[in-house]
C-alpha positions, 0 to 999 in steps of 0.5 A: 500500500503506497501513496494515495492508498494504492497497492503496487506490485513490486518485482523482486530480484532473486538476491533481494528475496534472499536478503528479505528472507535473511532479514525475516529469519535473523533480524525481524522482531516478533510482531504483535498479532495484528501486525503479523503480515507486515514485513517491517516491524518497529522495535515495539512489534508494531507496523513501522510507520512512514516516519520510522522508515524516514528516520532509518533512511536518514540514519544510514544516509548520514553514514554515507553522505556529508551533512551539507548533502543531507540538508538538501536531501529527502531520504525516501526520494533518494531511494526512489531516485536511486532505483529510477536511475538504476533502471534507466542505466540498465536500459528500462524505458521511461514508461517502465520506470513510471509504472514501477514508481506508480506514477500516473504521469511521466512528468512525475517520474522525470523528477527521479531521472535527473543525474550528473554529467559523468553518468549521462556521458556514460549512458550516452556512450553505451547508447552510441555503442549499442546503436553503432552495433545495430546499424551497418555502415552505410555511406549515404547515412554517414554522408548525412551526419557531419561533424557539426550535426554530431556535436549538436546531437551530443549537446542536446543529449547533454541537456536532457 
């Protein structure tokens, strides 16, 4: 159950399933009877609230990030951003990311797809290698693309 009281189905990788099973078996607290079907349990045996999850995210992000970075960071959104960027880098479409994040509008997902310039360049490089592998060398096509147009295309990709 997520934002807007909507249910979302989340696909889990085999590694994530192993981690969750290890968590339940080794670390999960004994839940109160009314909370037995919940995965994450508070130290009191009750459902872990959104506030509790936010505090846990902040706790572990502080170990990894500077205080200056933490001032402008929303912990929950940083997890969603990380997930969205990973999906984008692995080749998922923006539509797939939108559906996975549970957004009705693609523009809502675009907030999570902002990344730094080195990461953009890495994805551009992978995209170029991929398209070059698919397209056979064609003299007529290559004649259409001169160096100036190639630079303009790269500037446009950098602006995304």
